SEZA-641819 format. One record per residue: x, y, z of N, C-alpha, C in turn; residue in one letter. Coordinates in steps of 0.2 Angstrom, whole numbers, plus 5000, padded with zeros to 4 digits. Atoms other than C-alpha are relative to their C-alpha. Example, Ala and Ser with C-alpha at 12.3 -4.5 7.8 and 13.67 -1.06 7.14 Angstrom:
2
500449945000506249785039500450065000a499649944999506849955036499650055003s
// end
This chain:
697
499749925000489349755119499750014994m500349965004488749875107500149994994a499950015007489849855094499849934996f500350065002489249675092499350014997v500749995000487449725092499950054993a500249955004487449865080500249974995a500049985006487149885062500350034999l499849925001488350025057499950014994i499849975008488150125041500350035002a499349964999489650205038499750085001p500149935001488850375034499850045007a500149984996488250375053500249985005r499650034998489550315061500150055008l499749924996490050495068499349995006s500649994995488350495078500249945007a500050034994488750365091500650035005q499449984996490250475097499550055007t500349944994489950585114499950064999p500049965000489550765115500750044999p499549965000490450885109500650045003a499750004993490850945125500549965003a499550054995491850795132500549994994a499150025007493250805114500450045004k499549974999494650865116500450004993r499550005009496050915100500449955001p499550045001497050785094500749995001i499549974997498750745100500549944994t499650025002500250655093499849925002h500150074997499950505104499449984999e500650035002498250485100500149954991d499650005007499050465082500249925001v499450065000500350345086499849955004w500050044997499650245099499349964999l500850055003497750185091500549944998m500150065002497850005089500149994994k499950015008498349955069499849915000r500750055001497049825066500249964992v499750015009497749715050499349974998g500650025004496749625036499749945002a500450054997495249505040500449944996p500150065003495649325036499749955001v500750034999494149225035500349915000p500150085000493849025040499849994992s500550035009493548935021499350015002p500550004997491848915032499550055002d500349944997491649085038499850005005g500249994994491449045054500450055004l499449974994493049145062500450034996f499649945003494149295056500550005005v499550004997495849305060500450044999v499649925000496849475062500450025002f499650004997498249545067499950065004s500249934998498249695079500550015004v499449964998499849805082499950055006v500249964997499849875099500750045002d499549965003501050025095500350035006p499649994995502450085107500450064996a499249975004503850235104500349985000y499150045000505250135108499649934997d500250065005505149975097499849945003p499750094997505649855110499550005004k500450014996504049905119499349984996d500650025007502849885102500049915001q500150055001502049725101499449974997s500950035007500649615086500249945004s500250074996499849465092499349984994d500850005002498349385082499449995005l500550004999496749395085499349964998w500550055005494949285080499550035005l500850024998493349325081499549994995v500650065004491549235074499950054996r500349965005491149295058499450025001g500649974999489449335063499950055006d500149944997489849455077499749985007g500650004994489049355092500649995006s499649994996490549365101500750045001a499449955001492049485107500549974997p499350045001493849455099500349965007p499550014994494949375109500849984996r499150005001496749345108500249944999q499850084999497549205102500949985000l499450024998499449235102500350065006t499849944995500349335116500950015000f499349995003502149365107500350075002t499649925001503349515109499949994991k499849985007503749465090499450004995a500750005003502349485076500249974996a500350075002501449355068499650044992e500349965007501149385049499849954994s500050055006500549305033499749945003d500550064998499049205041499549964994v500450025010498149075028499649925007t500450074998496848925036500149954995w500150065000496748765036499349984994s500650015002495448695023499349975002p500550024997494348615034499950055006d500049944996494448775046500149995006s499950014993495148705059500950045003r499550004998496948755059500350074997r499649955003498148895055500650025001i499349965000499748945048500350065000a499849945001500749085050500850015002f499350015001502549165050500150055007v499949974996503549215065500549995002t499550015000504949215073500150015009k499850014993505349155091500449985004r499450004996506349105104500349924995e499650055005507748995095500150024993g500249985008507249065078500550054997d499549945002508749165070499650044994e500249995005507449185055499349995000v500850045002505549185050500049944999n500150085002504949005052499250004999q500650035000503148935049499649975004v500150034993502148895064499149984999y500650035001500448795064499750005007l500650004995499048815076499449985002l500750025002497448725079499750035005d500349955000496248855082499549965004v500750034996494748735088500249965006v499650064993495848625102500250045002e499649954999496948785105500749965001g499450015000498548745114500750034996g499449965001500548805109500049994992e499850005007500948845091500549964999a499450045001502048725083500450024994r499549965005503448785072500349924995r500150045005503348675054500650014995v499449985002504948745046500550005002t499149984996506748755049500650034995s499349975002507548835036500550055001l499149974997509348925037499650074997s500249915003508549065026499250025000t500549964996506849075034499249994995g500650025003504949055027499550065001a500649965002503349165021499549974997s500550025004501749165013499949945000a500350074998501148985020499449994996p500650035003499748895009500049935001r500150075000498848755014499949964992f500250025005498748625001499149985000s500549994999496948594996499649925005p500150064994496848415006500250005006d499649984997497848495018500549985004g499250014996499248405023500750014997k499349985001500648505015499950074999t500149925002501148675016500450034993l499549965007501848795000500250065005l499749934998502848935006500550024996f499449965001504249055001500750005003s499349994996506049065006500350044994s499549995004507449184999500849985002v499350074997508949054995500550044994v499349995007510649094983499649974996f500050015007510649074967500549924997p499350055003511348884961499749955009g500150034997510948814978499449945001a500550055001509948664978499749965007l500450034994509648614996500250065005t500049944997509548725013500949995003d499449994999511348635017500550074996a499649955003512148735002499750075001d500049964997511348885009500350025005n499649974994512148885024500749984998q499450015001513848835016500150074997r499749945005513648995003500050065005i499949944994513249115019500750015006a499449994995514749055030500550064994t499550005003515849075015499950104999e500049945001515149255011500250045007r499949984996515249305028500849995002k498850004997517249245031500450034996n499649945003517549365017500550045004r499849924996518949495022499950034997k500249955003518249605009499450015002y500649985002516649705008499950044995k500049965008516049754992499249964998a500650005004514349764982500350004992r499849995007514749704964499349994994v500849975005513249744949500449964994y499750015009513449674930499350034999d500849985001511449734930499750035004g500449974995510049834936499549955002y500049964995509249854947500549975006p499850004995510249884962500050035006i500349974994509249964974499450005000r501049995000507349964981499950005006r500349964996506650084991500650035005w499849984994507850085009500749934999d499550034998509049935004500449994991h499550025006510349864991499949944998w500350055001509849734981500549935000l499350075002511049534980499649994997d500050085005510949394970499549955003d500750064996509549314982499650014996t500349995004508249254974499349965005q500550014997506449214980499749934997t500350085004505849004978499450005004h500450054996504548904981500149955004l499850074996504448754995499549975001f500550034999503248644997500449935008v499850044995503348525015499549995004q500350054997502348405020499749995009p500149984992501448415038500249935004l499950054994502048245044500750015003e499649984995503248255057500749984998k499550015001504948265054500349994989g500249995010504448285032500650074998a499749935002505848395024499650044995p500349945006505548555012500349994994a499750015007505748544996500250064994r499949955003506348684984499949974994d500250025006505348674968500350024995v499649975007506048774956500850025002l499149995000508048754962500149944993a499750025006508948704946499649994994g500449965004507548774935500450044993t499849965005508048854916499550045005k500449964999506748984924500650045005l499549974994507949034940500650024996v499349975005509349044929500150034996a499949925005508849194920500350035002e499649954995509749324923499450055003p500649954997508049434925499649985004g500550024995507149304937499850035005f500349994994506249374950499450005000g500750004999504449384958499750085000g500249945002503249524958500350055006r499549944993504349684966499650025004a500249964996503749764981500450055005t499449984998504749874992500349975004n499550064995505149745006500549954997a499750055003505449614994499749984993a500350045003505049494980499249955002d500550054998503349404981499649974992t500350035006502849264969499249995001l500650014999500949254974499749944999d499950075001501049084973499449975006a500750035000499248984973500149925000i500350085002498848774974499550014994w500549995003497948744959499549955003t500650044998496248654962500049925002p499850085000496948464961500549995006d499350014996498448514973500549964997g499150055003499648434960500450054997a499449955004500348604954500050085005a499949934996500648784961500050044994i499949965005500248934948500250065006v499749964998501449064953500150074995f499949955002501949254948500850024999t499449995001503649284940500250044995a499749965006504749384929500649974997t499549995001506149374919500750054995i499949915002506449544914500250035004e499949954993506949624931500750024995r499449985002508649654922500150064994n500149975005507849754909499650075002q500449954997507149884921500250074999a499849945002508250024916499850044993a500349985005507550024898499449984997y500750025001505949934898499649985004a500550024994504449894907500149925001p499850084998504649724916499149975000v500550035000503249614913500149945006e499950074996502749464927499149974997t500650045003501749324921499749945004h500250064997500849174928500349944997l499850075001501849004929499549955003y500150054997501348844934500649955001v499450044999502448714941499749945004v500550064998502148524947500250025010s499749994994502248534966500549945001a499450074998503348364964500850034998q499549985002504548504956500149994992g499749995007505248514938499850074994g500049935003505248644924499350065001e500849975001503848784927499950014993p500250005008502848824911499750095000r500349944999502249014908499449994997r500450005002500449024906499550064997l500049935002500149204901500450034995t499849985006500549294884500350075001s499849904998501649454883499650064997p500549965000501049604882499650045005g500149964994500249634898500449975007h499650044993500849594917499549995003t500650034997499949494928500349995007y499850024993499849464947499449975004s500550014997498749404961499549954998r500750045003497849254953499849955006p500750024994496349174963499649954993l500550045005495449024956499350015006f500650015000493549014956500049955005a500350064994492848904972499949934994p500350065002492148784958500549974996d499450035001494048774952499950004992g500050035007493548784932500350094996k499649935003494148984931500650025006r499549964997495649094936499950064999l500049945001495649254940500750035002y499249955001497049394940500050054998a500149925003497349574939500750014995l499650005006498249624924500050074998c500049965004498749784914500650014993s499749985004499449834899500850014999p499449964999501349864895500450034995t499850005006501649894877499750064998t500149935003500750074874500450065003d499549934998502250184881499750055006g500349974993500950244897500449975005k499550014992501850284915499249965003v500450034993500150224922499449964997y500650045001498650094920499649975004h500550024996497150024928500249945001l500050074998497449854937499249994998e500950075002495849744928500149935002r500050084999495349594931500249964993l499950055005495749464919499749935003a500450074999494749294918500349934995r499950055003495349134911499649915002f500350074998494648954910500649945000d499550064997495748824919499849914996w500150055003495848674907500649945000q499350055001497148524908500850025003n499349984997498348634918500250054995g499949945006498248774903499450065002q500349944999497548944905499650014992l500449985008496248984888499350035001v500649955003494949094883500150075004n499849954996495749234892499750064998e500649945001494249384895500050055005s500049954994494049554904499450005003r500749974997492449554916499950075002p500049924997491749724917500850044996a499549955002492849784904499950074999e500049924999492249964904500250045006g499949964995492549984921500750065001f499449975002493650124923500150005007d499750004995494450104939500449955003r499350074999495749994946499849985005s500350094996495349824956500550025006v499650004996496149854973500249935003e500250064997495649694981499549964997s500550015002494349564976500049935003f499950094997493749384979499249994996g500650015004492249284972499649955005l500650034997490749214979500049934999t500250095000490349024985500049954993p500550025005489448984971500550034992d499449975004490949074960499650044993s500449975005489549154950500150105000q499849904997490049364958500649995002t499449974999491449444959500150065004v499749934996491749584972500650054999y499349965002493149714970499750045004v500049944999493549864979500450054996t499749975002494050004971500050095000a499949934999494750194973499350044997e500549975004493250314969500150075004e499849944999493550504972499850035007a499949984994494050514989499949935007g500350064997493350344995500449924996h499950065003493950144990499249975002e500750025000492050064988500149924996k500150065002491349904984499649984995l500449995008490749864965500149905000f500250075002490049674960500150004993r499949995010490449604942499849925000i500250085001489549434936500749984997p499450065000491049314935500049994992a500050015008490649284917499950064995r500049965003490649444913499550064999g500749944999489449614913500450075004g499749924996489749804919500149985008p499750004993490449824935499450045003a500549954996489049894948500250035006q500049964994489150004963499749965004l500550024998488649904977499550025004a500449924998488050054987500550045001f499749934999488450234991500549995004e499550014992490050245003500050095000v499849944999490050425009500450035007k499650014995491050405024500549934999l499550054998492850305024500049954994g499750045002493550175015500149915000c499750064999493549975013500649974996y499450015001495049895011500149925001t499850074999495749705011499549954999n500550045001494249645005500249915001l499750075001494249435009499249984999s500850044999492649315004500449905001i499950075001492749135011499549964995p500350055003492449005000499649944999l500550064998491548885007499450005005q500749984996490248975017499449994997a500750025003488448915015499750064994a500349935002488049105009500750044999s499349965000489249245001500050045007p499649964996490349325016500450064999l499449944999491249485016500250035002l499749964995492349545027500750044998f499349955003493749695025499950055004a500049944996494249835035499650054998n500349944999493549995037500050055004w499749944997494150165042499850064995e500049945003493850345038500550045004s499449964997494950495043499750005007a500249994994493850505061499949945002v500250064999493650305062500849964999n499350045003495550205062499549935000p500050055003495450055054499749945005a500450064996494149905062500049934995e500250085006493549725055499450015001i500750005000491949725047499849934994v500250055006490749605039499650054995r500349975005489949695024499249974999i500450055004488249655018499650054995d500249985006488049715000499350034998p500549995002486249704999499550065003d500349954996485749815014500550075000a499549954999487149935011500250045006g499849994993487949935027500549945001r499450074997489249835036499850005009h500150034993489249745053500850035004v499250004994490749805067500249935001a499850084997491649635070500750035007l499649984996492849735081499850085003t499949925001493149905090500550005006s499349984997494849925096500050085000f499849945001495050105093499150045001n500849945000493050175095500150035007v500049974993493250225114500650074999a499449985002494950305109499850064995a500049955006494350395093499350045005a500449965000492750475102500150055006a499849954995493750575115500450054995q499749945004494450675099499550054996i500549945004493750835093500150024993d499849995007493750795074499349994998w500850025006492350785059500549994995q499950025006492350705044500250044995p499849935006493050785029499550014997l500650005004492150875019500150014992e499850035008492150844999499850084998h500049945005492150984987500450004994f499750015005492451014969500050064997w500149925004492951154958500349974991f500050015005493151174940500550044997t499349984998494951214936500050044992s500249955005495351354922500049944994r499850055006495951214910499149964998a500750055001493951144911500049945005g500150084996494350984923499750015005k500450014994493250954938500549955005r499550044995494450924953499649985006i500150034994494150824967500450035007h499649964994494650904987499649985005n500150014995494450875002500150055007m499849934993494351005018499849955008l500050004993494950965036500050055005v500049954997494351065048500450005008l499950034995495151095063499550005009p500650014995494551075082499850065004p500349944997493451185091499750034995d500149965004492951235074499650045003f500749955000491851405073500250024995d500049965009491351455055499950085000p499949915000491351645060500550005001k499349985000493251635062500350004993r499850005005494351645049500849965002r499550034998495751515048500549994992y499350025005497551485039499849924997p500250055003497451375025500849964999i499350045003498851235023499649954995f500250075005498751125007500649955000t499750064999499350965010500049964992f499950015005499950884995500349924998i500050065000499750704990500849974996h499450045005501350574983499649974996g500350055004501250454971500450034992g500649975001500850544957499449955000p500350055000499750384955499649985006h500449994996498850404971499550035002t500649984998497550474978499650025008m500449974993496950574996499549965000f500450054999495850435003499550035007r500449994992494550465018500149975004d499750064995495650365030500350045005q499749984994496550365046500850004998f499150025004498350405039500450015005f499450014994499750375052500450044999l499549965002501150455043499950085001r500149925002500450625038499249995003w500650004997498750625050499750084998n500449955003497650745042499650045007y500449954994496750815060500850015002h499549954995498450825067500250044997l499949945005498950935053499550075001l500349975000497551035056499850035008a500150004991497651025076500250095002q499949935001498451205076499550065002p500349945001497151295071499950014992g499950005009497351265050499249974998y500350065002496251205039500349994993l499650055002497051065030499649984991v500350015007496651055010500349944998l499650095003496850885001499850014993l500349985007496650914983500349954995t499750055005496750764970500050034993n500049975005497450844957500249954994y499750065004497950774938500649955001t499550045000498850624938499949945007g500350044994497650554955499549944997s500550075001496950374955499350025002t500650014998495050354957499550034996g500549955004494450464944500049974991f500050035006494850344928500549994999g499350005004496250304917500450054999e499749935000496350474909500350045002a500049954993496250574922500949995002f499350024996497850484931500449994993a499649995006498750484912500350044999q499849925004498650664909500550035002a499549994997500150674920500450024996i499450005005501350614907500250054994q499549945005502550744898499750065003g500349964996501750854911500050005006d500350034993502150804927500250065008p500049934996502350974937499550064997f500249945004501651114925499150015005g500850014998499451054927500050015007t500150024994499550974943500250065007c499949954996500451124951499550074999g500549945001499151264945499649965003s500550014997497851174950499949995006e499850014993498451144968499850085002i500249934998498551334969499050024998t501149995003496651354959499749965008e500450034996496151244972500050035007a500049944994496651364988499650054998v500549934999495751514979499349985000d501050045000494151404975500049985007a500350034992494151354995500150105003v500049934997494551555000499350044999a500649965001493051594989499449985000k500650024999491851464993499950015010a500050014992492251455013500050065004f499849934995492051625022500549995005p499450024993493151535037500849984997y499350025003494651505024500350054998a499749955002495851645024500650004995d499850015004496451665008500850034999g499549954997497851775014500549965004e499650064997498651645025500149944998r500150075004499251515015500649985000v499450045003500451385013500049934999a499950075003501051225006500549955000a499450044998501851065010499949944997g500250045002501950895004500649955002g499550054998502850715006500249974991a500150055007503550624988499850044995s500349985005502750674974499850065002y500149944999502150804985500550055001g499649985000503550854989500550034995g500049995005504050874972499850054998h500549955001502650974969500350085005l499949954996503151104985500650024996a499749995002504751114977500050054993n500349965007503851164958499850085003w500449934998502751294968500650055003l499449974999504451364975500350044994q499749975005504851384959499850044995a500549975007503451434949499550095003t500449964998502451554961500150035009t499849984995502551674977499349995005t500650024999500851624982499849985008r499850024995501351554998500550025005y499849954995501851625016500649955000k499650055001502951455016499749954999c499950055003503351295010500249945003l499550054996503851115018499949944994i499750055007504650975005500249955005s499650054995504850795014500149974994h499950055007505750694999499950014996a500049975007505650804986500550024994g499650005006506350814970500150075000l499749955002507450974966500150004992i499649995008508450914950499749944998n500350075003507350794937500649964998s499550035006509050754927500449955008e499850034994509950704944499549945005s500450034999508350624950500149944997q500050035005508450514935500549935002y499550035001510050444937500349955009g499950044992510050404956499549975005t500450034998508350344960499949924999s500150064999507850184963499649954994d500650025006506650174947500250054995t499649985005507250254932499750024994s500350005007506250194916499350045001y500749974997504650264925500150074998f499849944999505450434926500150014992r499850025007506050404906499150034997e500749985004504050404901499750035000l500549954999503350524912500450074995a499849915006504550664901500149984995n500150015006504350584886500849984996g499650045004506150514883500650005006g499349994997507850494891500450075003p499849934999508750644899500450034995v499649965005510050684886499950014995w500449975005508850704874499750075001e500249924998508350864884499550014996q500549975004506750884877499650065004n500349954995505651004883499749995008e500150004992505050944899500449995003t499650004995506550894905500250075000w499949935001506951074900499850045005r500549974997505551164907499649975006k500350014991504951064922500449965003q499350024994506551044932500050065004n500049934995506251164948500850035000p499349974996508251184950500150044993i499849955006508251264932499850085002r500449944998507051404942500450045006y499649984996508351424955499950075002a499949954999508551614953499150025003a500649974997506651634957499849985006n500150024990506551544975500150075005f499849944995506451654989499449985005q500650034997504751564998500549965007t499750034995505451505015499649934999p500150064999505551325015500449955005i499850054994505651175029500249934994l500150095006506451005019500249975007l499850064996506550855028500049944996t499750075003507250685024500249925003i499550044995507750505028500649984996g499650015003509350455024500149934999e499850065003509150285020499350004994n500449995006507850355005500249994994d499950035008508250254989499550044994f500649985005506650314981500350064997r499449925000507150514982500549995002v499350014996508950494988500150075004p499649954994509750615000500450054995l499749955004510550714986499450045000n500549975001508950774981500050055004q500049964994508650874997500850085000t499549965000510550914998500250064994l500049955007510451014980499650065002e500449954996508951094988500150035004n499949944994509851165003500650014999w499549975004511351204995499850074996t500349955005510251314981499950055007i500249964995509451384998500550045004l499649964996510751425008500550064995q499949955005511651514993499650064999r500449955001510251604991499650075005r500149974996510151665007499149995001r500850014998508151605009500149965005i500150034994507651565025499749935001p500050075000507651375027500149975006s499850034997507851235037500049935000r499950085001508451055035500049975005l499950074993508050895045500249924996i500050075002508850735041500049945005v500350054997508250575049500549934998f499350045004509850465049499649914998p500150084999508850285052499350004996e500750005006507250345041500249984992a500150015008506850275023499650074996n500649945003505450375012499550005004h500649994993504350365028500450025007w499949984994504650425044499749965005i500550055000504050275052500249975009l499949994995504950295070499850045006r500549954996503750365083500450055003g499849924998504750485091500550044994e499849985007505550535074499450034997d500449965004503950565068499650045003n500349944994503250655084500350074998r499549945002504850785080499750024994y500049975006504450795063499250045001l500549965000502650845066500150075004f499949954997503150965080500650074997q499849965004504451055067499550024994e500449995004503151065054499450045003v500349974996501951135067500250085001h499649955001503251265071500250044995a500149995007503551295053499450054999w500649985004501951335049499750075005l500149944994501651435067500350074997a499649935000503051575062499750024994k500449955005502351615046499150014999y500650005000500551585048499650045005l500249994992499951615065500350095001r
// end
């Protein structure tokens, strides 16, 4: 098959597609129904790679997700390993590269459990956990005889029977109430409760029970105990020590301080037999995602400082020597590397660390000497992003596996050859479908702002593009603010689908964006909307001046999350745009401070608490300029959004109606910060296109 044999240079991928005459404009079905290829999980010897593939559908009942297997050398096409409706996740390999463990919920399971599958001999997967509280994130011990995994349990429970008893008692309560004595109380789209993520070990002998190694410890009794917070749940980033005698994990005892101080997560170690965990890292930084070098002599992790009052920091690589169960001689490989590490891995000889990091619209591969030295770009990337880097620790020579995607190439699994500056595609689930679409790679351009900054942008061309025509401009604004517009296949706000009716879509990486150095991202602090709002409009003017096909008179702007905030700021400060679109956008900084699931971040960003009413709170709050509002605007919001809660959109809507400004409000009752249901997302795009057409065409 062509995808097996081809050594594909990313910049030349578009050359494989059929002639333009055979192509058609992109549709929502094209975007939503593309196969979603998950992160590669290579076997320790590098011979095989396991990954998930979601076969999407508009009706969630019709969607499926299964595990697939492909040879690491690409010598055979992928084959499907599982064939169930329930999704599998958290895949891990046994040290002998024969078995995989994964998490799923199969017939008879009320919650997710860990299953074991012999990849070499085949057969049915065997369930190996049976906790009433479920299981996640399994890891084989170095000898392959024991599994480490996580489970969310009730505080004070010592056994699974305790958890079942407490669950029954709470279910039988005659009242329903949420009671809190401390912060935080909500995260992303759910209310928090008093459950905790704990670590369990379970021997793989038949009938062996799982043991909670954190139960009864002083650590979990701390009022601020928790793992590293994600949108979904806490994670403990747990890994085995090289000798299999202990477990290193990430935790905090400061979660209850989140209303008034940064929360540090630290590395801890606990015996595999249980006992009181010991903290391994010192205050002043937060640590996550530990990884031992293949030789077992050093441990690497990501870290960032917490004591300088900055709202953003790079995720830097930290290195420790591992001596007698202690971390000593902490250092920073590639100290001067001014990029944030996204994913990383070590070569089997423990001599080189490869990392991926954002840079100017791409996620690129860099190499760092394991003992320290400057980071070097492995090769230049002109198309797409490499993500989810994974390096097998026992391979005979370094093997680098990752996902690769671009705005015109949905994600696939690749093996990277850094010396040759190219990758080999191991899968091609979406190549044929992508080849049918009339789309072009993103065009990169830079301009210098009035303040003297170099600002990076990407331009999305519409289908059937004719450079002799003039096209309206829709400047789409990214969220964050500490993210970056990337050359990627974006599902929720697909760039080419936004452009499909005949618009130039402008993607500006304004001040505060990542991928341009720490200082550039930090520069938004104390100036949340002013500078970046001006840069967005300056970018529109730069495009209209530089590209004859850009119509600088027919211009609209919109965005989601922080992009929605900035759309509302444009409403407050300019009449440059024919219309605006604000999804999950802040209108009132003061009420957002008190109702969002994050507040201290906003205090740092604005230079103090809201009641001090410094200049930032007073002068960079869109609602204070409501008398200036006059641009027609479309408002959309998920009712279960706790990051930018519903009240923000309702406040905006009330003002717009009071001022009789043309406006439209759409509330998605089942959505959170993201519009993730297929039919909801399709309707969202219909409304966005209709709104733009009303004012631009």
